[in-house]
Steps between C-alpha positions, in 0.01 A plus 500: 500500500746678274682827585626716212754768557669735264826680510532856356834609393430865475529509129181595323495446136236709336257307283495610148206429263586404156388709209284200385311484845449877495355481155283197594369710797402789263334248267289338769410839655387613159289192452345550844411855412349402171282248674395750769400753236305237304310404823425869574373554150281194502360596847416848381336363190286260714400796734421725210256225371288522818189717520565868603292449815712206614829671412380805714411257788855362507661839456622446144467833302241501233550687169281788623726556804805481279358760268420730790853470625626589148282813502287380205161504681359814646201515737 
């Protein structure tokens, strides 16, 4: 069995991130957002391809509901 101890001197050196690592973080965040946006668009396209009855059953707005919300259809 091993026991590990550490000794703290009271000095704390703040960690600084390099400009390169900050830029890399922005790039990877941007790529992740583009991928998420692409997935949302593909999912919406797939749902729009379903029949209006099925979309209504799962709670996805159909085009007639969207038109009513926009005020284009009057009863």
